[in-house]
KEZALO-776861 format. One line per field, with one value per residue (C-alpha): residue in one letter; chain; x, y, z. Coordinates in pm, 1 decimal. Example, Ala and Ser with C-alpha at 12.3 -4.5 7.8 and 13.67 -1.06 7.14 Angstrom:
2
resn c(A / S)
chain c(A / A)
x c(1230.0 / 1367.0)
y c(-450.0 / -106.0)
z c(780.0 / 714.0)
END
This chain:
83
resn c(M / Q / I / D / L / E / S / L / Q / E / I / V / I / A / A / G / R / E / E / L / L / P / R / Y / A / R / V / E / R / T / H / K / A / D / G / S / V / L / T / E / A / D / L / A / V / Q / E / R / I / A / A / Q / L / Q / A / R / W / P / E / T / G / F / L / G / E / E / M / T / A / D / E / Q / Q / V / I / L / D / S / D / K / P / A / S)
chain c(A / A / A / A / A / A / A / A / A / A / A / A / A / A / A / A / A / A / A / A / A / A / A / A / A / A / A / A / A / A / A / A / A / A / A / A / A / A / A / A / A / A / A / A / A / A / A / A / A / A / A / A / A / A / A / A / A / A / A / A / A / A / A / A / A / A / A / A / A / A / A / A / A / A / A / A / A / A / A / A / A / A / A)
x c(409.9 / 468.4 / 745.4 / 821.0 / 954.8 / 1127.8 / 1352.7 / 1411.4 / 1494.1 / 1722.6 / 1907.0 / 1899.8 / 2050.7 / 2320.8 / 2492.1 / 2472.2 / 2688.7 / 2917.7 / 2949.6 / 2901.4 / 3020.2 / 3305.3 / 3389.7 / 3296.5 / 3615.4 / 3828.9 / 3572.0 / 3676.5 / 3440.9 / 3424.6 / 3066.1 / 2833.4 / 2757.7 / 2501.4 / 2725.8 / 2605.5 / 2892.9 / 2935.5 / 3171.9 / 3276.2 / 3032.8 / 2729.9 / 2798.7 / 2923.0 / 2582.7 / 2386.6 / 2537.1 / 2470.1 / 2122.7 / 2070.7 / 2243.9 / 2086.0 / 1708.2 / 1721.3 / 1823.3 / 1556.8 / 1309.3 / 1406.6 / 1071.2 / 1132.9 / 1351.2 / 1550.1 / 1611.3 / 1935.5 / 1998.5 / 2338.6 / 2279.2 / 2293.2 / 1972.6 / 1999.9 / 2019.6 / 1716.8 / 1563.4 / 1606.9 / 1494.2 / 1170.3 / 1064.1 / 1088.9 / 761.8 / 905.6 / 774.4 / 1023.5 / 1168.5)
y c(10933.2 / 10787.3 / 10576.1 / 10594.7 / 10204.6 / 10287.4 / 10524.8 / 10255.0 / 10034.9 / 10258.6 / 10342.1 / 9925.2 / 9834.4 / 10064.8 / 10031.6 / 9695.7 / 9727.0 / 9992.0 / 9889.2 / 9496.1 / 9431.6 / 9558.6 / 9358.4 / 9006.2 / 8853.1 / 9002.1 / 9044.4 / 9042.8 / 8816.0 / 8906.8 / 8696.9 / 8822.7 / 8763.8 / 8474.7 / 8340.3 / 8506.0 / 8634.2 / 9020.5 / 9123.9 / 9506.3 / 9513.9 / 9411.3 / 9716.4 / 9913.6 / 9882.1 / 9951.0 / 10265.6 / 10359.4 / 10264.4 / 10374.6 / 10815.4 / 10775.2 / 10661.5 / 10917.5 / 11208.2 / 11070.7 / 11058.5 / 11211.2 / 11158.2 / 10717.4 / 10531.5 / 10350.0 / 9951.6 / 9746.0 / 9365.5 / 9484.3 / 9709.2 / 9548.4 / 9500.2 / 9850.6 / 9985.1 / 9838.3 / 9867.4 / 10296.2 / 10260.1 / 10095.4 / 10270.5 / 10542.0 / 10740.9 / 10724.0 / 10464.5 / 10200.2 / 10093.5)
z c(-11681.8 / -11991.4 / -12116.6 / -12455.4 / -12479.5 / -12819.6 / -12631.1 / -12329.6 / -12584.7 / -12767.3 / -12481.3 / -12387.9 / -12685.6 / -12693.7 / -12374.2 / -12475.0 / -12785.8 / -12591.3 / -12257.7 / -12271.4 / -12622.5 / -12597.7 / -12222.9 / -12333.2 / -12398.6 / -12114.9 / -11792.6 / -11460.1 / -11256.2 / -10904.2 / -10727.4 / -10534.1 / -10205.2 / -10287.9 / -10532.5 / -10901.5 / -11081.6 / -11124.2 / -11423.1 / -11482.4 / -11754.5 / -11564.2 / -11402.5 / -11673.7 / -11765.9 / -11518.6 / -11453.3 / -11799.0 / -11858.1 / -11481.6 / -11636.5 / -11930.6 / -11774.4 / -11496.4 / -11732.0 / -11915.3 / -11681.8 / -11354.5 / -11183.7 / -11204.3 / -10933.2 / -11116.6 / -11005.6 / -11081.9 / -11019.3 / -11005.8 / -10676.3 / -10291.6 / -10121.7 / -9877.7 / -10233.3 / -10411.4 / -10044.2 / -10023.5 / -10407.1 / -10292.8 / -10003.8 / -10252.2 / -10396.8 / -10727.8 / -10920.8 / -10988.7 / -11365.3)
END
């Protein structure tokens, strides 16, 4: 399986432009268990990127920064290569 980097770049740029930037000045913040900041924008971008990668490359698992450790472990334990 070959991931087209140009398509990946388009997905990430669009997610940032359409999900992150509109929320920039009015983002609600919470904190993760490790103390780092988690925002609505973080979750929206991750959800959008994950959905678009799954639609484009369904054979690849998505490992997201905002996932819980348990969610990440499920991806790491699967047969799918993680992106």
